[in-house]
TIROTI-39699 format. One line per field, with one value per residue (C-alpha): residue number from 1; z, y, x. Coordinates in Angstrom, 3 decimals. Last residue first. Layout:
<nukes>
n: [NUM  ...]
w: [Z  ...]
v: [Y  ...]
u: [X  ...]
</nukes>
This chain:
<nukes>
n: [672  671  670  669  668  667  666  665  664  663  662  661  660  659  658  657  656  655  654  653  652  651  650  649  648  647  646  645  644  643  642  641  640  639  638  637  636  635  634  633  632  631  630  629  628  627  626  625  624  623  622  621  620  619  618  617  616  615  614  613  612  611  610  609  608  607  606  605  604  603  602  601  600  599  598  597  596  595  594  593  592  591  590  589  588  587  586  585  584  583  582  581  580  579  578  577  576  575  574  573  572  571  570  569  568  567  566  565  564  563  562  561  560  559  558  557  556  555  554  553  552  551  550  549  548  547  546  545  544  543  542  541  540  539  538  537  536  535  534  533  532  531  530  529  528  527  526  525  524  523  522  521  520  519  518  517  516  515  514  513  512  511  510  509  508  507  506  505  504  503  502  501  500  499  498  497  496  495  494  493  492  491  490  489  488  487  486  485  484  483  482  481  480  479  478  477  476  475  474  473  472  471  470  469  468  467  466  465  464  463  462  461  460  459  458  457  456  455  454  453  452  451  450  449  448  447  446  445  444  443  442  441  440  439  438  437  436  435  434  433  432  431  430  429  428  427  426  425  424  423  422  421  420  419  418  417  416  415  414  413  412  411  410  409  408  407  406  405  404  403  402  401  400  399  398  397  396  395  394  393  392  391  390  389  388  387  386  385  384  383  382  381  380  379  378  377  376  375  374  373  372  371  370  369  368  367  366  365  364  363  362  361  360  359  358  357  356  355  354  353  352  351  350  349  348  347  346  345  344  343  342  341  340  339  338  337  336  335  334  333  332  331  330  329  328  327  326  325  324  323  322  321  320  319  318  317  316  315  314  313  312  311  310  309  308  307  306  305  304  303  302  301  300  299  298  297  296  295  294  293  292  291  290  289  288  287  286  285  284  283  282  281  280  279  278  277  276  275  274  273  272  271  270  269  268  267  266  265  264  263  262  261  260  259  258  257  256  255  254  253  252  251  250  249  248  247  246  245  244  243  242  241  240  239  238  237  236  235  234  233  232  231  230  229  228  227  226  225  224  223  222  221  220  219  218  217  216  215  214  213  212  211  210  209  208  207  206  205  204  203  202  201  200  199  198  197  196  195  194  193  192  191  190  189  188  187  186  185  184  183  182  181  180  179  178  177  176  175  174  173  172  171  170  169  168  167  166  165  164  163  162  161  160  159  158  157  156  155  154  153  152  151  150  149  148  147  146  145  144  143  142  141  140  139  138  137  136  135  134  133  132  131  130  129  128  127  126  125  124  123  122  121  120  119  118  117  116  115  114  113  112  111  110  109  108  107  106  105  104  103  102  101  100  99  98  97  96  95  94  93  92  91  90  89  88  87  86  85  84  83  82  81  80  79  78  77  76  75  74  73  72  71  70  69  68  67  66  65  64  63  62  61  60  59  58  57  56  55  54  53  52  51  50  49  48  47  46  45  44  43  42  41  40  39  38  37  36  35  34  33  32  31  30  29  28  27  26  25  24  23  22  21  20  19  18  17  16  15  14  13  12  11  10  9  8  7  6  5  4  3  2  1]
w: [155.263  156.525  155.891  152.343  151.709  152.998  150.589  147.594  148.426  149.594  147.489  144.397  144.286  144.793  142.065  139.640  140.459  140.087  143.347  145.336  147.674  150.742  154.387  154.416  151.197  152.910  154.426  158.121  160.803  164.219  165.888  169.665  170.715  170.614  167.282  165.686  166.987  165.752  162.249  161.869  162.967  160.668  157.700  154.890  156.445  153.875  155.478  159.104  159.576  162.506  163.154  164.765  168.210  168.604  171.797  170.156  167.090  169.291  171.338  168.217  166.605  169.770  169.620  165.968  167.015  169.665  167.064  164.762  167.609  168.385  164.845  163.507  164.716  163.062  160.372  157.597  159.531  159.918  156.186  155.426  156.420  159.198  157.829  160.025  159.812  160.413  159.922  160.054  159.521  161.682  164.737  162.450  160.586  163.719  164.180  161.277  158.898  157.216  155.677  156.556  159.695  157.998  154.539  153.998  156.129  155.840  155.365  155.413  153.420  155.626  153.909  156.698  156.649  152.903  153.228  155.979  153.549  150.839  153.263  154.548  151.008  150.110  153.297  152.496  155.401  156.409  153.042  152.014  154.476  152.975  154.401  151.448  151.300  151.245  150.517  152.145  150.576  152.236  154.357  151.165  150.520  146.855  144.508  141.370  139.948  143.361  144.237  140.749  141.161  144.568  143.021  139.941  142.092  144.427  141.581  140.346  143.833  143.413  146.462  147.189  143.669  143.928  147.246  145.475  145.958  146.786  146.989  149.885  149.630  153.049  153.624  152.659  150.256  150.138  147.875  144.554  144.804  146.846  144.669  141.526  143.061  144.008  140.341  139.061  141.864  140.964  137.271  137.813  140.574  138.529  135.414  137.555  139.047  135.616  134.252  137.306  137.099  133.434  133.957  132.485  135.787  137.717  135.111  134.844  138.597  138.359  135.421  137.096  140.657  139.246  137.506  133.820  132.524  128.754  126.742  123.570  124.632  128.135  131.081  133.651  137.298  139.661  143.186  144.933  148.682  150.374  153.291  156.744  155.707  158.814  159.575  163.265  164.739  161.643  160.744  156.993  154.576  151.098  148.063  144.948  141.458  138.752  134.973  132.416  129.191  126.447  125.420  128.969  129.199  125.910  125.060  127.131  129.276  126.124  124.966  128.333  128.387  124.871  125.719  128.784  126.774  124.132  126.894  128.432  125.051  124.684  128.168  126.982  124.920  127.880  129.309  132.420  135.667  138.546  142.001  144.498  145.910  144.739  142.424  140.211  139.580  138.193  135.529  134.734  134.300  131.952  129.649  129.743  128.921  126.018  124.699  124.971  123.132  120.549  119.719  119.511  117.066  117.132  119.687  122.736  122.498  120.295  122.285  125.758  127.720  131.439  133.507  136.833  139.624  142.305  145.996  148.021  151.626  151.457  153.750  155.128  157.978  157.628  153.842  151.112  152.852  150.878  153.152  153.258  151.210  147.990  147.085  147.354  144.295  142.088  143.469  142.901  139.277  138.764  140.179  137.963  134.940  135.777  135.920  132.573  131.060  130.355  127.021  126.946  129.361  128.929  131.843  131.301  133.936  134.451  137.101  134.587  131.310  129.757  132.464  131.416  132.728  130.719  131.399  134.127  136.186  135.614  137.108  140.889  140.967  138.237  140.040  143.309  141.538  139.603  142.784  144.418  141.379  141.233  144.943  144.580  141.590  143.622  146.456  143.983  142.101  145.027  148.181  147.484  143.697  143.274  145.976  144.528  141.062  142.514  143.718  142.613  140.932  137.430  135.838  132.316  132.027  128.473  127.532  124.890  122.850  120.236  116.623  115.613  114.319  117.570  119.642  117.682  118.135  121.894  121.991  119.767  121.965  125.070  123.560  122.400  125.722  127.767  129.080  132.760  133.713  136.402  135.726  132.189  130.783  128.155  124.408  122.694  125.412  125.901  122.134  121.902  124.612  122.759  119.516  121.304  122.784  119.335  117.923  120.679  120.125  116.374  116.216  112.587  110.064  106.684  106.073  102.993  102.449  101.465  98.022  94.953  93.828  97.295  98.884  100.594  104.209  105.493  109.289  111.663  115.120  118.570  121.598  125.033  124.235  125.327  124.238  120.535  119.180  115.473  112.618  109.074  105.484  103.223  99.866  97.502  96.766  98.032  99.982  101.022  102.045  103.829  105.841  106.976  107.744  109.918  111.896  112.567  113.592  116.255  116.017  116.482  117.469  121.034  119.664  118.675  118.178  117.271  114.987  113.090  112.640  113.033  110.069  110.626  114.063  115.764  113.026  115.190  118.819  119.528  121.099  118.224  117.846  118.036  115.556  113.143  113.150  112.777  109.549  109.062  106.241  105.792  108.804  108.602  107.828  105.715  102.452  103.366  105.729  105.190  107.714  107.766  110.235  108.404  107.726  105.235  104.883  106.939  104.369  101.473  103.380  104.180  100.512  99.283  98.078  95.024  92.487  94.735  94.374  90.589  90.322  92.785  91.230  90.444  89.619  91.268  89.764  91.546  89.517  91.607  90.500  89.736  88.931  87.741  84.091  83.965  85.211  85.571  87.388  90.495  91.064  93.245  92.966  94.362  93.991  94.604  96.202  96.150  98.942  97.926  96.357  96.858  97.286  100.311  99.908  100.055  100.019  98.355  98.528  96.400  96.731  94.042  93.466  97.034  98.298  95.083  96.884  95.337  96.291  99.860  99.869  98.850  101.677  104.246  103.044  103.193  106.773  107.759  106.917  109.884  107.757  107.977  106.890  103.747  102.702  103.339  101.128  98.226  98.118  95.953  92.631  90.420  92.359  94.039  97.676  99.941  102.381  102.353  100.352  97.782  97.697  97.023  94.241  92.539  92.779  91.427  88.614  87.389  84.968  85.231  84.874  87.056  86.491  88.618  92.150  94.767  96.780  97.221  94.595  92.021  91.949  88.973  89.352  87.687  87.828  85.606  82.045  80.661  77.776  79.910  81.157  77.642  77.085  80.364  79.307  75.940  77.629  80.078  77.388  78.916  82.106  80.426]
v: [177.108  174.364  171.716  172.986  172.677  169.090  168.286  169.726  167.456  164.338  163.397  165.570  165.308  161.555  161.104  163.232  161.491  157.933  156.094  153.304  151.665  153.449  152.733  148.960  148.772  149.696  152.347  152.884  155.392  154.346  152.147  152.414  148.832  149.086  150.935  148.071  145.563  147.723  148.079  144.353  143.434  146.098  144.395  145.200  146.868  146.341  148.478  149.666  153.010  153.981  157.262  156.953  158.305  155.418  154.280  154.712  152.758  149.892  149.789  149.636  147.030  144.906  144.987  143.846  140.913  139.879  139.962  137.775  135.288  135.245  134.141  134.079  137.320  139.440  137.405  139.958  142.633  140.478  139.820  143.359  144.721  147.273  150.637  152.336  156.103  158.749  156.715  158.119  154.768  152.821  151.840  151.239  148.537  146.388  146.272  143.903  143.574  140.405  141.569  140.761  142.872  146.236  146.114  149.743  151.600  155.321  158.206  161.899  164.591  167.532  168.502  166.992  163.854  163.419  163.824  161.201  158.874  159.435  158.919  155.697  154.414  155.220  153.577  150.365  147.914  148.488  148.204  144.630  142.986  144.764  146.580  148.206  151.899  154.495  158.017  160.680  164.107  167.008  167.994  168.686  171.726  171.796  174.575  172.543  173.005  172.808  169.519  168.234  169.070  167.362  164.112  164.267  164.669  162.028  159.529  160.403  159.676  156.073  153.778  154.863  153.845  150.290  149.651  150.534  153.726  153.992  157.491  158.827  162.375  163.947  166.770  170.474  171.161  174.873  174.224  175.939  176.772  173.725  171.547  172.824  171.951  168.530  167.840  168.825  166.921  163.803  163.819  164.698  162.100  159.308  160.080  160.085  156.745  155.155  156.536  155.373  151.934  151.437  149.416  146.206  144.298  147.161  147.888  144.154  144.009  147.123  145.602  142.346  143.359  146.436  144.074  144.738  145.737  145.332  143.624  145.697  149.308  148.614  149.733  150.293  151.372  152.923  153.692  157.051  156.851  159.409  161.818  162.137  162.463  162.851  160.273  161.120  157.631  155.722  158.332  157.960  157.151  157.696  155.566  157.539  156.101  156.560  156.106  154.115  153.663  153.404  157.016  158.114  155.900  157.082  154.308  152.347  150.864  149.722  147.761  146.048  145.196  143.738  141.748  140.345  139.390  137.652  135.785  134.700  133.469  131.483  130.059  128.186  125.897  124.338  125.002  123.177  125.144  125.459  127.006  128.183  131.048  132.582  130.927  134.033  133.308  129.863  131.492  133.868  130.858  129.294  132.285  132.216  128.495  129.185  132.021  129.923  127.021  129.412  130.801  127.308  126.038  122.472  123.263  121.946  118.169  118.307  119.641  120.635  123.776  124.436  127.587  127.992  130.521  131.203  132.014  134.203  134.637  137.257  137.838  140.941  141.911  139.635  139.635  138.358  135.210  133.356  132.318  128.593  126.851  128.094  124.728  123.149  125.013  123.355  119.907  120.524  121.489  118.418  116.094  117.675  117.285  113.607  113.123  114.847  112.537  113.642  113.206  116.306  119.222  122.989  125.412  129.129  131.808  135.150  137.679  140.249  138.483  135.072  133.369  129.828  126.271  123.126  119.532  116.946  116.719  120.483  121.464  121.490  122.777  125.307  126.516  127.101  128.921  131.110  131.984  133.134  135.228  136.750  137.631  139.386  141.291  142.452  143.628  145.738  146.766  148.572  147.526  148.852  148.812  145.567  143.801  145.177  143.891  140.493  139.948  136.320  135.072  133.785  130.388  129.207  125.432  124.158  120.522  118.208  115.131  114.945  115.584  116.232  119.668  120.243  119.342  121.766  124.530  124.002  124.245  127.366  128.976  128.375  130.017  133.076  133.464  133.473  130.650  131.085  133.267  134.877  138.579  138.526  136.111  133.842  133.388  136.602  137.913  134.534  134.192  137.632  136.711  133.494  135.416  137.851  134.928  133.379  136.604  136.758  133.097  133.564  132.549  132.205  129.440  128.597  124.922  123.429  119.699  116.533  115.149  116.476  118.426  119.898  119.823  123.036  123.589  126.883  126.824  129.371  128.500  128.639  128.534  126.912  125.795  122.176  122.417  123.123  124.461  124.238  126.449  125.135  125.642  122.707  122.602  119.716  116.724  114.569  112.102  114.562  117.326  114.841  113.522  117.055  117.749  114.623  115.188  118.880  118.132  115.784  112.057  112.703  116.381  115.528  113.704  117.005  116.241  112.606  113.505  116.199  114.206  116.176  117.029  120.788  121.236  122.963  125.564  128.460  127.296  125.787  127.252  126.292  129.933  131.108  128.505  129.451  133.136  132.177  130.258  126.505  124.305  120.551  119.242  115.461  114.099  111.200  112.823  116.006  118.695  122.466  125.274  128.762  131.464  134.357  137.724  136.206  137.733  134.933  132.341  134.212  134.822  131.106  130.191  132.504  136.006  138.235  135.610  134.866  138.391  138.475  135.186  136.214  139.600  139.038  142.490  144.210  147.343  149.741  152.530  155.136  157.440  161.087  163.172  166.741  166.450  162.740  159.489  160.762  158.198  158.645  155.981  152.838  150.335  146.799  144.598  140.894  137.995  134.314  131.767  128.139  125.343  125.953  129.677  131.890  135.659  138.071  141.872  144.733  148.385  151.267  154.624  157.294  161.045  162.118  164.709  164.382  163.535  160.060  159.447  160.521  158.166  155.228  156.026  156.182  152.843  151.218  152.418  151.257  147.631  146.342  143.442  144.946  148.244  146.596  145.320  148.730  150.355  147.988  148.701  146.208  147.237  145.170  142.296  143.045  142.341  141.506  138.700  137.033  134.139  136.700  138.080  134.640  133.979  137.302  136.838  133.290  134.530  136.585  138.815  138.581  142.276  144.813  147.766  150.056  148.798  151.192  153.202  156.328  158.288  155.502  152.442  150.783  147.319  145.785  142.465  143.149  141.859  144.373  143.115  142.833  146.423  147.830  145.743  147.053  150.624  150.126  148.647  151.565  154.223  156.162  156.137  158.505]
u: [22.837  25.120  22.445  21.898  25.619  25.604  22.787  24.688  27.648  25.844  22.812  23.287  27.082  27.031  24.441  26.459  29.733  28.496  27.925  29.553  26.996  25.645  24.832  24.519  26.530  29.781  32.023  31.478  32.417  31.036  33.648  33.112  32.462  28.658  28.702  30.625  28.068  25.193  26.640  27.365  23.864  22.404  24.023  26.497  29.545  32.325  35.000  35.035  36.804  39.041  40.841  44.232  45.221  47.658  45.894  42.482  43.557  44.770  41.590  39.439  41.692  41.554  37.745  37.928  40.133  37.605  34.826  36.929  37.402  33.682  32.876  29.338  27.746  30.452  32.187  31.510  33.406  36.523  36.962  35.727  39.151  39.385  40.512  43.120  43.638  46.284  49.485  53.044  54.782  57.233  55.159  52.175  54.065  54.329  50.575  49.976  52.969  51.801  48.557  44.947  44.549  44.131  42.601  43.729  46.287  45.531  47.971  46.960  48.752  49.810  53.054  55.178  53.030  53.481  57.241  57.167  55.389  57.989  60.861  59.284  58.838  62.432  63.701  61.843  61.814  58.183  56.508  57.279  54.931  51.947  48.953  47.210  47.975  45.222  46.418  44.235  43.906  42.064  45.083  47.106  44.913  43.811  44.909  44.155  47.669  49.315  47.653  48.486  52.182  52.132  50.908  53.154  56.280  54.854  54.610  58.117  59.491  58.375  58.152  54.573  53.633  54.964  53.210  49.923  47.939  44.243  42.791  40.695  39.264  38.620  36.152  36.393  33.502  32.634  29.659  30.344  34.056  35.015  32.836  34.610  37.986  36.598  35.790  39.247  40.954  38.956  39.871  43.545  43.838  42.260  44.350  47.503  46.453  45.983  49.272  51.202  49.575  50.523  53.726  52.325  52.326  50.761  48.094  47.370  46.701  44.533  42.623  41.644  40.820  39.095  36.649  36.058  32.616  32.306  35.042  34.638  33.963  35.378  33.245  35.947  35.735  38.262  37.055  37.529  36.912  34.694  34.641  33.132  29.481  27.277  24.598  25.042  25.433  26.592  29.215  29.548  32.384  30.947  31.765  32.696  32.784  35.366  35.643  37.648  35.658  38.257  37.745  38.586  41.656  43.218  45.717  48.266  45.515  43.706  46.742  47.071  43.350  43.454  46.587  44.817  41.745  43.841  45.667  42.366  41.156  44.346  43.801  40.737  42.997  44.780  48.223  49.326  49.318  51.748  51.428  54.020  51.898  48.658  46.106  46.253  49.920  49.063  46.850  49.691  51.995  49.433  49.765  53.563  53.564  51.203  53.363  56.507  54.878  53.440  56.861  58.364  55.747  54.407  51.724  49.873  50.375  53.483  55.265  54.135  53.222  53.715  53.203  54.971  54.411  57.011  57.021  59.304  60.333  63.047  66.014  67.684  69.986  73.001  72.665  70.362  69.108  66.444  63.576  62.731  60.035  61.644  63.184  59.722  58.386  61.012  60.214  56.491  57.125  59.326  56.677  54.031  56.318  56.822  53.035  52.563  55.160  58.712  60.470  62.650  62.989  63.209  62.990  62.552  63.095  61.361  62.389  63.600  64.345  64.831  66.841  67.693  67.299  68.018  67.038  66.400  69.597  70.110  66.734  67.227  70.809  70.094  66.981  68.823  71.648  69.202  67.274  70.509  71.399  67.917  67.993  71.342  69.933  66.935  69.182  71.165  68.031  66.451  64.603  61.114  61.045  62.937  60.949  57.697  58.628  59.484  55.923  55.756  58.927  58.089  58.662  57.785  58.113  58.531  58.032  59.444  58.546  61.301  60.279  63.915  62.909  60.995  64.043  66.222  63.638  63.656  67.446  67.416  64.753  66.861  69.939  67.987  66.169  69.372  71.543  72.461  75.419  73.184  73.748  75.204  72.648  74.135  73.746  74.833  77.139  78.785  79.004  80.583  83.057  83.850  84.305  86.611  88.512  88.747  90.168  92.751  93.661  94.166  97.861  98.907  99.513  101.019  101.772  103.411  102.877  104.750  105.346  107.176  104.112  103.573  100.105  98.898  97.750  96.335  95.869  94.316  95.578  93.952  96.195  96.331  99.888  99.372  95.693  96.164  92.869  92.108  90.958  90.783  91.916  92.735  94.522  93.830  96.037  93.155  95.294  98.005  95.590  93.307  96.236  97.122  93.447  93.107  96.308  95.693  92.116  93.484  94.256  97.961  98.380  99.381  102.440  104.104  107.786  107.160  104.264  106.177  109.356  112.605  114.838  114.430  112.819  115.754  116.273  115.121  114.640  111.239  108.076  105.758  104.670  108.290  109.535  106.751  107.715  111.381  110.775  110.584  111.880  112.250  110.294  109.761  106.292  107.642  106.406  108.267  106.989  107.047  106.894  105.465  104.418  102.823  104.523  106.947  110.377  111.920  110.833  112.404  115.611  115.796  115.323  118.087  117.304  117.808  116.694  113.717  112.344  112.728  110.843  108.108  107.379  103.668  102.235  99.256  97.730  95.373  93.784  91.964  89.183  88.728  85.700  85.306  86.285  85.567  87.104  90.677  92.855  95.016  97.661  97.947  100.828  101.021  104.123  103.669  105.479  104.512  104.595  105.128  103.126  99.423  99.932  100.363  100.592  103.526  103.572  105.431  104.339  103.073  101.303  101.171  101.244  100.482  97.984  95.957  92.693  92.598  96.238  95.499  92.489  94.683  97.116  94.306  92.920  96.371  96.902  93.393  94.095  92.054  90.680  87.193  88.756  90.153  86.723  85.168  87.829  87.137  83.425  81.547  79.984  82.284  83.818  87.142  86.291  89.222  88.384  91.809  90.413  89.280  92.820  94.249  91.738  92.444  96.182  95.998  93.756  96.715  94.852  91.073  90.343  88.529  86.232  84.086  84.939  83.541  86.079  83.959  85.971  85.511  87.754  89.506  91.049  94.108  95.977  98.955  99.143  96.658  94.531  91.374  91.627  91.212  88.110  86.674  87.433  85.762  82.707  82.612  82.783  79.890  81.909  84.300]
</nukes>
């Protein structure tokens, strides 16, 4: 039958009733133009009747699920037909219609639905008086004459306007509701009368704390007809959605989307503007070590401090994690420097989390400017982010303005991040071993594994650079797992060939020692390669954030119980100093090269080293001096009882083959 579509359409056009034909899925196949007022009213109601659109979907969006279910029952043959009466506003007065839906044969195996709508207003009114007609309407309704006096009002309207039924008839609209004078209601009512065209609008009425959807129509004899409904619930939902769409749930600050729109508006108006990208230094470690609850409390307190400092100057938003965005207009470079210093100053004092915990934090700020740096909002944010990372490298409450060279740095960083997420071996990551040697006997005590990277494009990359990026990009677990698997495989072969049984030192970051997943992988690898836990030594950089972490302490105690050794690396340069050793199960202290390299030039540093030796002896800890580079340093350390060194004076880091030849095979020969 669809082949005769043109015939069917022609047939539909001669029908007096408004008619549409739907297929089994609810798509409109044919429709006619009868009763254009019906068609227009239904379009205004959001009901799609254009050919190709889905009628059922349109009804569902209007929450008319009962009608949809009834139509589908007709389609399926469960009921013969479905019909009902309804009213709709018109420019003069409400009109009433009768809708009927019946099954329709499209082809031998397919059925559709014919829906006809007939205007029954005249018959309806003949059976009812005016008041009955008004009361039958689902919408609230009232009419005003040319002097703005109420002439008709139904019960639904009386309830919404909080008046007794019939009370308002004869009363003046503006005298009864003086708060509406000068409001949107006032202006749209006047516009309807002056233009003699209908108006539709939404307006808030403060005395009732309600939102109304208004449909206002001019009357031929003068005055207006008003249909309206309470849409406060819908508005609240829209407001909640807007809050969700534009504001951060944790801090209630504007989010990235809101901030970008403000910046974009300023650019379109060609207003000199600046973006300050702010990041909390070391927040990831705080979150990992103390948990997200404490981290969230810190973020909220930081947000309040920033809002108080920034709001007199511009906008502040949280754009993700520990990152905040500040947007200001028409400020000189000098004024931006002052603002950056003011922001940094608010973090001079520790932030109290609870009665037992506070954090001393610092922030890093990157600054980009429109139009000096870019005329594109995405680039401005990227440039501010890039300069923020430059500030972060300067350590502690620093700010940096963007300059063109930073783009190359950003490209390099992105390249490194991408390479870390790919095959590490193919991308040139490898490891070297640096021996720890007894200076007196020349005996090998063990070795430290050091990560190295010869990138296929960037060349040699410093561990200081790529390890930091690995931590910030979330690739440190992958990198460390690759290191352990590689080293454990090699040491397993040494054990079989040479009987190797000395210590293997592996650096782990504060983040890793707070992660149970890291230790799950670690112990799984030990079991896979059949390595005794006593051979492995985890080196942890001394850090102020370690001591208060219960998770970290539990992980380290688990290591001790299984026989894994713990060493404090760079000892003496962190914040925890000796105090941390009273909490942690530590087997070894490694004196930082900062003190070693000052031997012979700084009596105070030498005195500190002596205290380290005494302290390690009292705690029954082993002691290793890092970065020993001269005979003078070696002899001084020997004289005070520290004889195990790691440094260029005895041996530089070596590739695996060279290390095996010189130390592993050699030690076997000595045993034989």
